[in-house]
DOTI-759273 format. One line per 2 residues: number of its first residue (from 1); their letters; for each residue x, y, z of N, C-alpha, C. Coordinates in pm, whole numbers, plus 50000, padded with zeros to 5 digits. Example, Ala and Ser with C-alpha at 12.3 -4.5 7.8 and 13.67 -1.06 7.14 Angstrom:
<sites>
1) AS) 51319 49431 50780 51230 49550 50780 51320 49670 50780 | 51285 49775 50708 51367 49894 50714 51290 50003 50787
</sites>
This chain:
<sites>
1) MR) 32950 95949 34838 32955 95843 34736 33099 95818 34694 | 33139 95690 34690 33277 95658 34652 33299 95675 34502
3) YL) 33418 95728 34466 33457 95728 34326 33562 95619 34308 | 33528 95516 34232 33617 95403 34212 33646 95385 34063
5) PS) 33772 95395 34022 33808 95370 33883 33783 95225 33845 | 33796 95195 33719 33777 95060 33669 33870 94962 33741
7) LN) 33814 94852 33791 33895 94752 33860 33995 94687 33764 | 33951 94662 33640 34043 94603 33542 34161 94696 33514
9) GL) 34131 94826 33510 34238 94923 33489 34336 94925 33605 | 34282 94916 33727 34368 94915 33846 34455 94790 33851
11) KA) 34397 94675 33814 34474 94549 33812 34587 94557 33709 | 34556 94612 33591 34659 94624 33487 34769 94719 33532
13) FE) 34729 94830 33594 34828 94928 33642 34917 94867 33749 | 34858 94798 33847 34936 94742 33957 35036 94638 33906
15) AA) 34990 94552 33815 35080 94448 33763 35192 94510 33679 | 35157 94606 33594 35258 94670 33509 35359 94748 33594
17) AR) 35311 94814 33698 35399 94891 33785 35493 94799 33863 | 35440 94688 33908 35521 94593 33984 35631 94532 33898
19) HE) 35597 94500 33773 35695 94437 33683 35774 94539 33601 | 35726 94665 33601 35783 94769 33514 35786 94719 33369
21) SF) 35675 94654 33331 35669 94595 33197 35525 94560 33164 | 35476 94610 33050 35343 94570 33004 35342 94423 32962
23) TR) 35454 94378 32905 35461 94240 32855 35451 94140 32970 | 35528 94162 33076 35526 94069 33189 35394 94078 33266
25) AA) 35336 94200 33270 35203 94214 33332 35099 94135 33254 | 35110 94138 33120 35017 94065 33034 35028 93914 33058
27) EE) 35150 93866 33077 35169 93723 33104 35104 93683 33236 | 35119 93769 33337 35060 93740 33468 34907 93740 33462
29) LC) 34851 93834 33388 34706 93849 33382 34641 93765 33274 | 34724 93695 33195 34675 93608 33087 34595 93686 32983
31) VT) 34648 93804 32946 34590 93884 32838 34705 93927 32747 | 34672 94002 32643 34777 94048 32551 34844 94173 32607
33) QG) 34966 94197 32556 35038 94318 32597 34958 94442 32558 | 34894 94436 32442 34814 94550 32397 34696 94577 32488
35) AV) 34637 94469 32543 34523 94486 32634 34565 94557 32762 | 34682 94519 32816 34732 94585 32936 34759 94732 32908
37) SH) 34826 94759 32798 34858 94897 32762 34731 94980 32746 | 34632 94921 32681 34505 94992 32659 34436 95022 32791
39) KV) 34432 94924 32884 34364 94945 33013 34435 95052 33096 | 34569 95051 33093 34643 95152 33168 34620 95291 33109
41) KA) 34621 95300 32977 34597 95428 32913 34457 95480 32945 | 34359 95389 32944 34221 95428 32977 34213 95478 33121
43) LE) 34288 95415 33212 34290 95458 33352 34351 95597 33363 | 34461 95620 33292 34525 95752 33295 34431 95859 33242
45) EE) 34356 95826 33137 34262 95923 33082 34146 95948 33178 | 34104 95842 33247 33995 95856 33344 34037 95944 33461
47) LG) 34161 95926 33506 34211 96005 33619 34262 96142 33577 | 34299 96153 33449 34359 96278 33400 34501 96296 33451
49) IK) 34569 96186 33479 34705 96189 33535 34791 96085 33463 | 34913 96121 33429 35005 96027 33366 35072 95944 33476
51) LF) 35060 95811 33464 35113 95722 33567 35246 95660 33529 | 35275 95652 33398 35399 95588 33350 35474 95682 33255
53) KR) 35606 95671 33259 35690 95728 33155 35719 95617 33055 | 35678 95638 32931 35699 95536 32829 35820 95575 32745
55) EP) 35927 95498 32759 36050 95523 32686 36084 95398 32606 | 36167 95409 32501 36207 95291 32425 36271 95187 32517
57) RR) 36216 95066 32514 36267 94953 32592 36259 94973 32743 | 36185 95073 32783 36179 95096 32928 36044 95156 32966
59) LS) 35991 95107 33081 35868 95159 33138 35896 95195 33283 | 35870 95319 33319 35896 95360 33458 35779 95444 33509
61) LT) 35763 95443 33639 35654 95516 33702 35685 95664 33714 | 35583 95745 33697 35596 95886 33731 35587 95899 33883
63) SA) 35610 96017 33933 35599 96040 34078 35456 96012 34125 | 35358 96058 34046 35218 96033 34080 35188 95883 34075
65) GR) 35244 95815 33973 35222 95672 33960 35280 95594 34076 | 35397 95637 34124 35461 95569 34237 35376 95583 34364
67) NY) 35326 95704 34387 35240 95725 34505 35110 95644 34494 | 35056 95642 34372 34930 95571 34352 34949 95419 34368
69) LH) 35066 95368 34329 35094 95226 34341 35088 95182 34487 | 35143 95263 34578 35138 95228 34721 34994 95215 34769
71) II) 34909 95309 34724 34768 95307 34766 34697 95184 34711 | 34715 95157 34581 34647 95044 34518 34698 94912 34573
73) RD) 34830 94903 34594 34887 94778 34647 34832 94750 34786 | 34824 94852 34872 34768 94833 35006 34622 94790 34998
75) AF) 34548 94853 34905 34407 94817 34891 34391 94672 34846 | 34470 94630 34747 34464 94491 34699 34506 94393 34809
77) DN) 34608 94431 34886 34652 94344 34996 34541 94328 35099 | 34471 94439 35130 34361 94432 35227 34247 94345 35175
79) IS) 34215 94360 35046 34109 94278 34987 34149 94131 34990 | 34274 94102 34954 34321 93964 34953 34317 93904 35093
81) MG) 34363 93982 35193 34366 93933 35329 34223 93912 35382 | 34136 94008 35353 33997 93997 35398 33926 93880 35335
83) TE) 33953 93856 35206 33891 93743 35137 33939 93611 35194 | 34069 93603 35221 34124 93480 35279 34063 93453 35416
85) QL) 34050 93557 35498 33990 93540 35630 33844 93497 35619 | 33772 93556 35522 33632 93521 35501 33618 93374 35463
87) LQ) 33701 93329 35368 33694 93191 35323 33733 93095 35434 | 33832 93131 35515 33871 93047 35627 33756 93034 35727
89) QQ) 33687 93147 35749 33574 93145 35842 33462 93056 35789 | 33432 93069 35659 33324 92990 35601 33358 92842 35602
91) NS) 33485 92810 35583 33526 92671 35575 33559 92611 35711 | 33553 92694 35815 33580 92643 35949 33455 92570 36001
93) NA) 33464 92518 36120 33350 92450 36181 33270 92540 36273 | 33296 92671 36265 33216 92768 36342 33086 92794 36266
95) LT) 32974 92783 36335 32842 92800 36273 32760 92897 36357 | 32717 93007 36295 32634 93105 36364 32491 93097 36312
97) VC) 32399 93068 36403 32258 93052 36369 32179 93162 36439 | 32088 93223 36365 32004 93329 36423 31857 93291 36407
99) TS) 31777 93321 36507 31634 93297 36499 31562 93394 36591 | 31430 93384 36597 31353 93474 36682 31367 93432 36829
101) VN) 31339 93525 36917 31344 93496 37061 31246 93385 37094 | 31126 93390 37036 31024 93290 37065 31065 93151 37020
103) FA) 31117 93140 36898 31155 93009 36845 31273 92952 36923 | 31368 93039 36957 31483 92993 37036 31438 92939 37171
105) AK) 31350 93014 37238 31310 92978 37374 31221 92854 37379 | 31127 92843 37284 31027 92738 37293 31053 92616 37204
107) WL) 31145 92626 37108 31169 92511 37020 31315 92467 37019 | 31407 92561 37005 31544 92524 36971 31634 92496 37091
109) VH) 31630 92582 37191 31731 92575 37298 31734 92440 37368 | 31617 92385 37402 31616 92261 37479 31664 92141 37399
111) RL) 31681 92156 37267 31727 92047 37181 31877 92051 37155 | 31939 92169 37178 32076 92188 37130 32177 92092 37193
113) GR) 32148 92044 37314 32237 91947 37375 32252 91822 37290 | 32143 91781 37227 32148 91663 37140 32235 91689 37018
115) FT) 32226 91812 36965 32308 91843 36848 32456 91847 36885 | 32491 91913 36993 32633 91925 37031 32691 91789 37070
117) DA) 32608 91702 37128 32655 91567 37160 32685 91489 37032 | 32598 91506 36932 32613 91431 36807 32720 91490 36717
119) HP) 32744 91621 36729 32838 91688 36638 32931 91782 36717 | 33018 91728 36801 33109 91811 36880 33209 91887 36795
121) EI) 33225 91848 36670 33321 91915 36582 33270 92052 36535 | 33142 92080 36552 33085 92208 36508 33073 92302 36627
123) DL) 33133 92420 36614 33125 92522 36719 33005 92611 36691 | 32897 92587 36763 32770 92653 36735 32752 92779 36819
125) TL) 32712 92888 36754 32672 93010 36823 32527 93039 36787 | 32442 93056 36887 32300 93086 36865 32271 93228 36906
127) SA) 32209 93302 36815 32171 93440 36842 32021 93453 36827 | 31954 93503 36931 31809 93523 36928 31781 93673 36927
129) TS) 31702 93718 36832 31675 93860 36819 31537 93882 36761 | 31480 93998 36789 31348 94031 36735 31357 94123 36614
131) RS) 31479 94166 36580 31492 94257 36466 31521 94178 36339 | 31509 94246 36226 31537 94180 36099 31687 94154 36087
133) ND) 31721 94053 36008 31860 94009 36001 31918 94027 35861 | 32047 94049 35857 32120 94058 35732 32240 93966 35744
135) FA) 32253 93871 35651 32358 93770 35664 32496 93832 35669 | 32524 93928 35579 32657 93988 35574 32680 94082 35691
137) RD) 32583 94169 35717 32599 94269 35824 32613 94204 35960 | 32532 94100 35986 32529 94038 36118 32616 93913 36128
139) NI) 32688 93881 36020 32780 93766 36021 32707 93637 36058 | 32593 93614 35992 32509 93497 36017 32531 93394 35908
141) DL) 32542 93267 35947 32549 93159 35849 32411 93110 35810 | 32324 93098 35909 32194 93035 35885 32088 93105 35970
143) LI) 31970 93121 35910 31859 93189 35977 31738 93096 35980 | 31672 93086 36095 31545 93013 36105 31437 93117 36130
145) ST) 31346 93129 36034 31252 93239 36041 31121 93202 35974 | 31016 93275 36009 30889 93259 35939 30890 93345 35814
147) SE) 30817 93297 35714 30810 93372 35588 30684 93333 35515 | 30632 93427 35436 30517 93398 35351 30561 93379 35207
149) GN) 30689 93348 35187 30737 93317 35053 30832 93418 34993 | 30862 93526 35065 30953 93628 35012 31098 93588 35039
151) LT) 31144 93489 34964 31277 93433 34988 31363 93440 34862 | 31336 93539 34779 31407 93554 34653 31557 93566 34676
153) GL) 31635 93486 34601 31780 93493 34610 31840 93419 34726 | 31759 93347 34803 31810 93274 34919 31780 93125 34904
155) HA) 31861 93043 34971 31834 92900 34976 31745 92875 35097 | 31626 92820 35075 31530 92804 35184 31469 92665 35183
157) TR) 31461 92605 35301 31399 92475 35319 31293 92488 35428 | 31172 92444 35399 31067 92457 35500 31091 92359 35614
159) LC) 31088 92411 35735 31112 92328 35853 30982 92266 35902 | 30880 92348 35921 30753 92296 35968 30640 92394 35938
161) KE) 30525 92338 35910 30406 92419 35886 30347 92460 36020 | 30272 92568 36019 30218 92619 36143 30066 92626 36142
163) EL) 30007 92605 36259 29866 92633 36285 29857 92703 36419 | 29746 92771 36442 29720 92829 36573 29620 92739 36644
165) VP) 29657 92694 36765 29573 92602 36841 29557 92653 36984 | 29441 92629 37046 29424 92665 37187 29495 92563 37275
167) VC) 29566 92611 37377 29635 92523 37471 29616 92577 37612 | 29621 92486 37708 29608 92527 37848 29670 92421 37938
169) SP) 29685 92455 38062 29735 92359 38161 29628 92253 38186 | 29670 92127 38204 29572 92022 38239 29492 92056 38365
171) SL) 29551 92139 38452 29485 92172 38578 29357 92252 38559 | 29340 92316 38444 29217 92393 38421 29098 92302 38395
173) NI) 29124 92178 38354 29018 92079 38335 28908 92128 38240 | 28950 92183 38129 28853 92230 38028 28808 92111 37944
175) KT) 28678 92090 37940 28622 91976 37867 28532 92019 37751 | 28461 92129 37768 28366 92173 37665 28395 92316 37626
177) LS) 28341 92357 37512 28360 92493 37464 28305 92595 37564 | 28197 92559 37631 28140 92654 37727 28231 92678 37847
179) DL) 28327 92583 37870 28423 92601 37980 28515 92720 37956 | 28527 92762 37830 28614 92878 37800 28566 93004 37872
181) KK) 28435 93010 37900 28380 93128 37967 28434 93142 38110 | 28487 93033 38164 28532 93033 38304 28677 93076 38320
183) HP) 28751 93090 38207 28895 93114 38218 28938 93231 38130 | 29042 93304 38173 29095 93414 38090 29154 93360 37959
185) LL) 29143 93439 37856 29207 93409 37728 29333 93493 37719 | 29445 93431 37692 29574 93501 37686 29598 93548 37544
187) HL) 29628 93676 37528 29634 93738 37396 29776 93782 37360 | 29803 93782 37231 29932 93830 37180 29910 93963 37110
189) DY) 29941 94072 37176 29938 94208 37119 29799 94255 37077 | 29717 94167 37027 29585 94204 36976 29491 94085 36998
191) RD) 29361 94106 36976 29262 94003 37005 29206 93938 36879 | 29256 93972 36761 29196 93924 36637 29202 93772 36624
193) DW) 29315 93709 36661 29327 93564 36646 29221 93491 36727 | 29202 93534 36851 29100 93471 36932 28961 93494 36875
195) LQ) 28934 93613 36824 28804 93640 36764 28778 93548 36645 | 28881 93526 36562 28867 93436 36448 28844 93293 36494
197) WL) 28919 93249 36596 28904 93111 36643 28764 93091 36703 | 28720 93185 36785 28588 93172 36847 28478 93168 36741
199) DK) 28495 93247 36637 28397 93247 36529 28394 93110 36459 | 28513 93053 36434 28522 92922 36371 28463 92814 36460
201) AG) 28477 92829 36591 28426 92731 36686 28276 92749 36712 | 28216 92851 36649 28073 92875 36669 28043 92952 36795
203) LG) 28145 93022 36847 28128 93099 36969 28143 93249 36943 | 28104 93289 36824 28119 93429 36787 28040 93523 36875
205) DL) 27935 93468 36943 27854 93552 37030 27907 93555 37173 | 28023 93488 37195 28083 93491 37329 28120 93634 37364
207) ER) 28107 93668 37490 28145 93802 37535 28286 93835 37488 | 28310 93962 37457 28440 94005 37406 28554 93937 37483
209) PR) 28647 93870 37411 28754 93797 37479 28828 93882 37581 | 28843 93828 37700 28910 93901 37806 29042 93831 37836
211) GT) 29127 93895 37911 29253 93832 37950 29371 93923 37925 | 29485 93879 37973 29607 93959 37964 29658 93965 37820
213) VM) 29706 94082 37778 29768 94099 37647 29919 94104 37666 | 29992 94021 37591 30137 94015 37602 30200 94037 37465
215) NR) 30328 94071 37463 30392 94103 37334 30487 93995 37285 | 30492 93879 37353 30572 93767 37303 30492 93638 37316
217) VS) 30501 93556 37210 30433 93427 37212 30481 93343 37329 | 30613 93342 37353 30668 93259 37461 30608 93297 37597
219) MT) 30572 93424 37614 30512 93467 37741 30371 93411 37757 | 30293 93413 37649 30157 93358 37659 30162 93207 37685
221) ID) 30259 93139 37623 30271 92994 37643 30311 92963 37787 | 30409 93035 37839 30452 93012 37977 30339 93044 38075
223) AA) 30261 93147 38045 30147 93180 38132 30045 93067 38129 | 30023 93008 38012 29929 92896 38001 29980 92776 38079
225) VN) 30112 92746 38069 30171 92636 38145 30146 92654 38295 | 30149 92779 38340 30130 92809 38482 29983 92821 38522
227) GQ) 29893 92785 38430 29750 92782 38465 29683 92917 38469 | 29742 93018 38405 29687 93153 38410 29578 93179 38307
229) GV) 29552 93083 38219 29449 93101 38119 29474 93011 37999 | 29401 93040 37890 29411 92962 37767 29480 93046 37661
231) AL) 29585 92991 37601 29660 93063 37498 29625 93007 37360 | 29632 93091 37260 29620 93050 37120 29759 93063 37062
233) AR) 29822 92949 37034 29965 92953 37004 30000 92870 36881 | 30118 92898 36826 30168 92825 36711 30206 92683 36751
235) TA) 30172 92587 36666 30195 92447 36698 30341 92417 36726 | 30433 92472 36648 30575 92442 36669 30622 92490 36806
237) LV) 30568 92603 36851 30616 92661 36975 30558 92594 37100 | 30445 92524 37086 30387 92457 37202 30408 92305 37198
239) AN) 30469 92255 37092 30483 92110 37073 30553 92044 37191 | 30665 92099 37236 30739 92034 37344 30658 92032 37474
241) DL) 30587 92142 37503 30505 92145 37624 30388 92046 37613 | 30336 92025 37493 30230 91925 37475 30285 91784 37495
243) IQ) 30401 91758 37437 30462 91625 37448 30498 91594 37593 | 30544 91696 37667 30582 91677 37807 30462 91686 37902
245) KR) 30341 91702 37845 30216 91704 37923 30201 91827 38012 | 30282 91929 37986 30264 92054 38061 30145 92132 38008
247) LV) 30110 92106 37882 29994 92167 37818 29910 92059 37753 | 29784 92091 37733 29695 92004 37656 29620 92090 37555
249) RP) 29572 92022 37449 29483 92087 37353 29340 92046 37388 | 29263 92136 37448 29126 92097 37488 29034 92075 37370
251) FD) 29066 92135 37254 28982 92123 37134 29071 92102 37011 | 29017 92033 36911 29092 92008 36788 29078 92120 36686
253) IS) 28998 92218 36716 28976 92328 36621 29102 92414 36613 | 29147 92443 36490 29269 92522 36472 29247 92627 36364
255) LN) 29336 92724 36361 29336 92827 36257 29456 92806 36167 | 29433 92804 36037 29546 92799 35944 29613 92935 35938
257) VA) 29745 92935 35919 29819 93060 35906 29902 93056 35778 | 29934 93173 35726 30004 93180 35596 30152 93145 35609
259) FA) 30208 93169 35728 30353 93153 35741 30392 93013 35784 | 30518 92982 35767 30579 92858 35815 30720 92893 35859
261) YW) 30784 92803 35929 30924 92823 35965 31013 92769 35853 | 31113 92847 35817 31205 92812 35709 31348 92816 35759
263) II) 31431 92729 35703 31575 92729 35727 31638 92802 35609 | 31702 92915 35632 31742 93005 35524 31892 93034 35532
265) CP) 31957 93037 35416 32098 93076 35410 32129 93126 35269 | 32241 93196 35251 32282 93236 35116 32312 93112 35032
267) PA) 32277 93112 34904 32301 92994 34818 32448 92952 34814 | 32540 93048 34826 32682 93017 34813 32732 92922 34921
269) IA) 32665 92919 35037 32713 92833 35146 32616 92720 35177 | 32512 92704 35095 32406 92608 35126 32456 92464 35136
271) NL) 32562 92432 35063 32612 92295 35062 32738 92274 35144 | 32776 92373 35224 32888 92352 35316 32851 92242 35415
273) PK) 32944 92154 35449 32911 92042 35540 32844 92085 35669 | 32891 92193 35731 32833 92233 35859 32688 92281 35841
275) IV) 32658 92346 35728 32523 92391 35701 32433 92271 35676 | 32479 92179 35592 32401 92058 35562 32373 91978 35688
277) TF) 32475 91964 35772 32461 91887 35896 32355 91947 35987 | 32360 92078 36007 32264 92141 36098 32124 92141 36037
279) RN) 32114 92166 35907 31983 92165 35841 31918 92026 35850 | 31995 91922 35824 31941 91786 35832 31900 91751 35975
281) WL) 31977 91799 36071 31941 91774 36212 31809 91843 36246 | 31793 91968 36203 31667 92041 36228 31548 91966 36168
283) LA) 31562 91921 36044 31453 91851 35976 31419 91720 36048 | 31521 91649 36094 31499 91524 36167 31426 91551 36299
285) EA) 31465 91657 36368 31399 91693 36494 31253 91728 36470 | 31226 91805 36364 31088 91844 36334 31003 91723 36297
287) AE) 31060 91629 36222 30987 91509 36184 30956 91423 36305 | 31053 91411 36396 31033 91332 36517 30925 91396 36605
289) EE) 30927 91527 36612 30827 91598 36693 30687 91580 36634 | 30677 91590 36502 30547 91573 36437 30489 91435 36467
291) KA) 30574 91334 36463 30529 91197 36494 30485 91187 36639 | 30561 91248 36731 30526 91242 36873 30390 91309 36900
293) LK) 30364 91419 36829 30236 91489 36847 30120 91403 36797 | 30141 91332 36688 30034 91246 36635 30005 91130 36729
295) DL) 30106 91090 36808 30088 90978 36899 30022 91018 37032 | 30003 91147 37053 29943 91191 37180 29797 91143 37191
</sites>
């Protein structure tokens, strides 16, 4: 555990040591001379070490104070330099976006050419990962993720609502619910979603759902595109394949889900031009896609 003295005390000490004067330090810090003297004295008492020799008309550092000044000055310089670099990075046109592997593969990647053509001034980096993300730790500007509302302290805009719908290749020629018995059902990690859908469709007595179990949504969708069976997938992730006629929805029956996709970032950068530009582009793409799906 770090032991850190009072920051106000350190600031008063550094300024007084640099000027060798409580009065001039007070002018720099926009406080009274007495306030600087009090903060330095409190720091000395906290450390149990005398940092200044106080003489009539003169203030000078002790040996310990001189050594400590080098340490504090280096620390302040590092903080100042790091802060400047951080602000330059935030104000630059470099934008780092993180999302899930599934969303990147099935929704975002094929659209990015349109964004870079429209906004060549923004240097976009896309990171796809299955682990949880931390804006500061992972140096992320913006996150596109599903959430059930646990977005406390973050700026969040809903991108699109989700449903689970059955999809398959047109080549399977599925016309009726009974046709499902003829084809494998593609599963994601577990069979509960299909069991719920079959129950809603009135097929709860259908033989236990069979078919390959996969651990990524994008894999079940790609398998469905290749005619390997029927997948139950999120609407956002299959939208492009539906629009391009690689997949069809054989039935209108869907399952509601609690989550949605959200565009998330720290509030401090929510109104940066590059963030606003990318967020507005995402929303426009989602709106255009929703309209295209309704026109099918």
